[in-house]
C-alpha positions in Angstrom: 66.6 11.7 24.0 70.0 11.4 25.8 73.2 10.6 23.9 76.9 10.7 24.7 78.0 11.9 21.2 74.9 13.8 19.9 72.8 16.7 20.9 69.1 16.4 19.8 67.1 19.6 19.9 63.5 19.9 18.8 62.6 23.3 17.3 58.9 23.3 16.6 58.5 20.8 13.7 62.2 20.6 12.8 64.7 18.7 15.0 68.4 19.6 15.0 70.9 16.8 15.5 74.4 18.0 16.3 77.4 15.6 16.1 79.0 16.5 19.3 82.7 15.6 19.4 84.2 19.0 18.6 87.6 18.1 20.1 87.8 15.4 17.4 86.4 17.5 14.6 83.2 15.5 15.1 84.8 12.3 13.8 82.3 9.6 13.6 83.2 6.9 16.1 81.3 3.6 16.2 79.4 5.0 19.2 78.4 8.1 17.3 77.3 6.2 14.3 75.2 3.8 16.5 73.7 6.7 18.4 72.9 8.6 15.2 71.1 5.5 13.8 69.0 5.3 17.0 68.2 9.0 17.0 67.1 8.9 13.3 64.9 5.9 13.9 63.2 7.5 16.9 62.7 10.8 15.1 61.2 9.0 12.0 58.6 7.6 14.4 58.0 10.9 16.2 54.9 12.6 14.8 56.1 16.0 16.1 59.2 16.0 13.9 58.6 16.8 10.3 62.1 17.6 9.1 65.6 16.7 10.5 68.7 18.9 10.3 72.2 17.4 10.9 75.2 19.6 11.7 78.5 19.5 13.6 79.4 21.0 17.0 81.9 23.9 17.1 83.1 26.2 14.5 85.5 24.0 12.5 83.7 20.9 11.3 80.5 19.3 10.1 82.5 16.0 10.5 86.0 15.3 9.4 84.9 11.7 8.6 85.3 8.4 10.3 87.3 8.0 13.5 90.5 6.7 11.8 91.9 5.3 15.1 89.2 2.7 15.0 90.4 1.4 11.6 93.7 0.1 13.0 93.7 -3.6 13.3 90.2 -4.1 12.0 89.9 -7.2 9.9 88.1 -7.6 6.5 85.6 -10.0 8.2 84.9 -7.5 11.0 84.2 -4.8 8.4 81.9 -7.1 6.4 79.9 -7.9 9.5 79.4 -4.2 10.1 77.9 -3.9 6.6 75.6 -6.8 7.2 74.0 -5.0 10.1 73.5 -1.8 8.0 75.3 1.5 8.1 74.6 5.0 9.2 74.5 6.0 5.5 71.7 3.4 4.9 69.8 4.7 7.9 69.9 8.3 6.5 69.1 7.2 3.0 66.0 5.1 4.1 64.6 7.8 6.4 61.0 8.7 5.3 61.3 12.3 6.5 63.3 15.0 4.8 66.8 15.4 6.2 69.0 18.4 5.6 72.8 18.6 6.0 73.9 21.9 7.5 77.6 21.8 6.5 79.3 24.2 8.8 83.0 23.4 8.2 85.2 20.4 7.3 83.3 17.7 5.5 85.7 14.9 4.5 85.5 11.2 3.7 82.7 9.5 5.6 81.5 13.0 6.6 80.9 13.8 2.9 79.2 10.4 2.5 76.9 11.4 5.3 76.1 14.7 3.8 75.5 13.1 0.4 73.0 10.6 1.9 70.9 13.5 3.1 68.2 15.0 0.9 69.5 18.6 0.8 73.0 20.1 1.5 73.3 23.7 2.7 76.9 24.8 3.1 78.7 27.6 5.0 81.0 29.8 2.9 83.7 28.5 5.2 83.1 24.8 4.4 85.7 22.5 2.8 84.7 19.2 1.3 86.5 16.2 0.0 86.3 12.5 -0.8 89.6 12.0 0.9 89.9 8.2 1.7 92.7 7.6 -0.8 95.0 9.7 1.2 95.1 7.0 3.9 95.2 4.1 1.5 91.5 3.1 1.4 88.5 3.9 -0.7 85.0 5.3 0.1 83.1 2.6 2.0 79.9 4.5 2.9 78.4 5.0 -0.6 80.8 7.7 -1.8 81.8 5.9 -5.0 78.1 5.7 -5.9 76.4 8.9 -4.6 79.2 11.2 -5.7 79.0 10.3 -9.3 75.2 10.7 -9.3 75.5 14.2 -7.9 78.4 15.6 -9.8 79.0 13.3 -12.8 81.5 10.5 -13.4 84.5 12.7 -14.4 84.3 15.0 -11.4 83.6 12.2 -9.0 86.6 10.3 -10.4 88.8 13.3 -10.0 87.8 14.0 -6.4 88.0 10.3 -5.4 91.3 9.5 -7.0 93.2 12.7 -6.0 91.7 13.0 -2.5 91.6 16.8 -3.1 89.6 19.1 -0.9 87.4 21.8 -2.5 85.8 25.0 -1.1 82.1 25.6 -0.8 81.8 27.7 -4.0 83.4 24.9 -6.1 81.2 22.4 -4.4 78.2 24.5 -5.4 79.5 24.9 -9.0 79.7 21.1 -9.5 76.4 20.3 -7.8 77.8 18.7 -4.6 75.9 21.1 -2.4 72.7 22.9 -3.1 73.3 26.3 -1.6 76.2 28.3 -0.1 75.5 31.1 2.4 77.7 33.3 4.6 78.7 31.4 7.7 76.8 33.7 10.0 73.6 33.1 8.1 74.0 29.3 7.8 71.7 28.3 10.6 69.0 30.8 9.8 68.9 29.9 6.1 68.9 26.2 6.8 66.0 26.4 9.2 64.2 28.7 6.8 64.3 25.9 4.2 63.5 23.2 6.8 60.6 25.2 8.2 59.1 25.8 4.7 59.2 22.0 4.1 57.6 21.4 7.5 54.8 23.8 6.6 53.5 21.4 3.9 51.5 18.2 4.3 53.8 15.6 5.9 52.2 12.9 3.7 52.7 14.8 0.5 56.3 15.6 1.5 57.1 11.9 2.2 55.5 10.8 -1.1 57.4 13.5 -3.0 60.7 12.5 -1.4 60.1 8.9 -2.3 59.4 9.8 -5.9 62.5 11.9 -6.3 64.7 9.4 -4.5 63.5 6.7 -7.0 64.8 8.7 -9.9 68.3 7.8 -8.9 67.6 4.1 -8.7 65.0 3.2 -11.4 65.0 3.3 -15.2 62.9 6.2 -16.5 59.8 4.0 -17.4 59.8 2.4 -14.0 60.3 5.7 -12.3 57.4 7.3 -14.1 55.2 4.4 -13.2 56.2 4.7 -9.5 55.5 8.4 -9.6 52.1 7.7 -11.0 51.4 5.2 -8.2 52.4 7.7 -5.5 50.4 10.4 -7.2 47.3 8.2 -7.0 48.0 7.6 -3.3 48.2 11.4 -2.8 44.9 11.8 -4.6 43.2 9.5 -2.1 44.4 11.6 0.9 42.5 13.9 3.1 45.2 16.5 2.7 44.5 16.5 -1.1 40.9 17.5 -0.4 42.0 20.1 2.2 44.6 21.5 -0.1 42.2 21.9 -3.1 39.5 23.5 -0.9 42.1 25.9 0.7 43.3 26.9 -2.8 39.8 27.5 -4.1 38.8 29.4 -0.9 42.0 31.4 -0.9 43.1 30.5 2.6 45.9 28.6 4.3 45.5 24.8 4.4 45.2 23.0 7.7 47.0 19.7 7.2 46.0 16.5 8.9 48.8 14.5 7.4 46.4 11.8 6.2 
């Protein structure tokens, strides 16, 4: 796949997407967002890709957020039409395959919203994160007001959103905004260790597990439990369940068919 603002690099069963505008701190222009949506849709259909990792080019930023220059002069109706066609955050959220944010530096505004839409967030010890939109007179528009509170709780989300403050990686870990912090020089190795472990499992089981956990943030408990039971029944009907049980009993590694 060829893109102007992205680098897409398959590595065995994990594909790395790099936001490639380092001179702009990987700010997400309309072109970058459109290309990222296309890349994700293509990789979701690609049987060779089992896990996707997103990071930013260069040593400074995951992404500093939206390209603010594109906000100037934009009308409310133009913004609403963009939402009608779906957003990059929707595309990440709806992906059936696991997606990991490798947060290597600045992660602000829409960049934090992108990371929060991913399934797992691994941060460099150098990373700085913030829901910073209020600093330029706007509010989160890519899901930040909803996902942030679900991750860190209402009070902490309110504080970050209303102050526009930036926090370091250790504080982000403490409040649950990221899932792991590692020394910067180990970030890529650790992220791919996690991604490759996920990729080693049955792709079908991983997709069903992701769907079940995602539902916990959207459904009341009784509906979520019923949905989990439905997905569990689907897993029980799979060839991979039979292979997994046999491999366990025979004390060998399973050979997944992803069916």
